[in-house]
C-alpha positions in Angstrom: -4.6 47.4 -40.2 -3.4 47.9 -36.6 -7.0 47.6 -35.4 -7.3 44.1 -37.1 -4.1 42.6 -35.5 -4.7 43.8 -31.9 -7.8 41.6 -31.4 -6.0 38.6 -33.0 -3.0 39.0 -30.6 -5.4 39.3 -27.7 -7.2 36.1 -28.8 -3.9 34.3 -29.3 -2.6 35.4 -25.9 -5.9 34.3 -24.2 -5.6 30.8 -25.9 -2.0 30.5 -24.8 -2.8 31.4 -21.2 -5.7 28.9 -21.2 -3.5 26.1 -22.7 -0.8 26.8 -20.1 -3.3 26.8 -17.2 -4.9 23.6 -18.5 -1.6 21.8 -18.8 -0.4 22.9 -15.4 -3.6 21.8 -13.8 -3.1 18.3 -15.2 0.5 18.2 -14.0 -0.2 19.2 -10.4 -3.5 17.3 -10.0 -2.8 13.6 -9.1 -4.5 11.1 -11.2 -7.3 9.0 -9.6 -5.2 5.8 -9.6 -2.4 7.6 -7.8 -4.8 8.7 -5.1 -6.1 5.1 -4.8 -2.6 3.6 -4.5 -1.8 6.1 -1.7 -5.0 5.3 0.1 -4.6 1.6 -0.3 -1.0 1.7 1.0 -1.9 3.8 4.0 -4.8 1.5 4.9 -2.7 -1.6 4.5 0.1 -0.2 6.7 -2.4 0.8 9.3 -3.9 -2.7 9.2 -0.5 -4.3 9.7 0.2 -2.0 12.6 -3.1 -2.8 14.2 -2.3 -6.5 14.0 1.2 -5.9 15.5 -0.4 -3.8 18.3 -2.8 -6.6 19.1 0.1 -9.0 19.4 2.0 -6.6 21.6 -0.9 -6.5 24.0 -1.2 -10.4 23.9 2.3 -11.7 23.3 1.4 -15.4 23.5 -1.4 -15.1 20.9 -1.3 -17.3 17.7 -3.9 -17.5 15.0 -6.0 -14.9 13.2 -6.7 -11.6 14.9 -10.5 -11.1 14.5 -11.5 -7.9 12.6 -13.6 -6.8 15.6 -10.4 -6.6 17.6 -8.8 -4.1 15.3 -10.8 -1.2 16.7 -13.3 -0.9 13.8 -11.0 1.5 11.8 -11.2 -0.4 8.5 -14.0 -0.6 6.0 -15.9 -3.8 5.4 -14.7 -3.7 1.8 -11.0 -3.7 2.9 -11.5 -6.3 5.5 -13.2 -8.6 3.0 -10.0 -8.8 1.0 -7.5 -8.6 3.9 -6.2 -11.3 6.2 -3.7 -11.9 8.9 -2.1 -14.8 10.7 0.3 -14.9 13.7 2.3 -18.1 14.0 4.8 -19.3 16.6 8.5 -19.6 15.6 11.4 -20.9 17.7 11.0 -20.9 21.5 9.0 -17.7 21.9 9.0 -15.9 18.6 6.1 -14.9 16.4 5.7 -14.3 12.7 3.1 -11.7 11.7 1.7 -12.2 8.2 -0.7 -9.6 6.9 -2.1 -9.4 3.3 -4.8 -7.7 1.2 -5.9 -7.3 -2.3 -5.1 -3.8 -3.4 -4.9 -1.6 -6.5 -2.0 -2.0 -8.9 1.1 -0.1 -7.8 0.2 -0.1 -4.1 3.0 -2.4 -3.1 5.7 0.1 -4.1 3.7 2.9 -2.6 3.5 1.0 0.7 7.3 0.2 0.6 8.0 3.9 0.1 5.5 5.1 2.8 7.1 2.6 5.3 10.6 3.9 4.7 11.8 1.2 2.2 10.6 -1.6 4.5 11.8 -5.0 3.3 9.0 -6.8 5.1 6.6 -5.7 2.4 6.2 -7.5 -0.9 4.0 -9.6 -3.1 2.6 -13.1 -2.5 2.8 -16.0 -4.9 0.5 -18.2 -2.9 2.9 -20.2 -0.6 5.9 -17.8 -1.0 6.5 -14.1 -1.2 9.2 -11.7 -2.5 10.1 -8.4 -0.9 9.5 -5.3 -3.1 12.1 -3.1 -1.3 14.9 -1.9 -3.5 18.1 -4.0 -2.9 16.2 -6.7 -1.0 16.8 -10.4 -1.7 14.5 -11.4 -4.6 14.5 -15.1 -3.9 11.0 -16.4 -2.9 10.6 -17.0 0.8 8.1 -19.5 2.2 5.0 -18.1 3.9 3.7 -19.6 7.2 0.1 -19.4 5.9 -1.3 -19.4 2.3 -1.9 -15.9 0.9 -3.7 -15.3 -2.3 -1.3 -14.8 -5.2 -0.8 -11.2 -6.2 -1.8 -9.8 -2.8 0.4 -7.3 -1.0 1.9 -9.1 2.0 3.9 -8.1 5.0 5.9 -10.6 7.0 7.5 -9.6 10.3 9.3 -11.9 12.7 9.5 -10.9 16.3 11.8 -12.8 18.7 13.2 -16.2 18.0 
């Protein structure tokens, strides 16, 4: 009888180890959509920074920064859904508005990656709302139309 139980115990132990391994692999392997959100957030923040760098080099600039001036670091797919506009405000200030169509969940990922940056939110077309925790949730007017639902970053420099 002992010879019959030992193989069953070995089979049971093997199945238990396999199930444990399979479950742990699922827990530590990020889902495809999580990887896409992280990638989209990183790309959007890099795009926003490239536009800001362009303005820093040309402080009197207003208008749309051409994609060719952003050092070719962005895919044509991303650039097809992204946009920017730099407008004048006050006597010498500028408002940098950047946006893009990104995967669901990217806005919160971008806010987190940027250190809970209140300049990042979601567009409603002519207004936007910050997605940062604790930020004012009242819609704020945009200086340029942005497709509703897009991630948006609005930064004012100077006055």
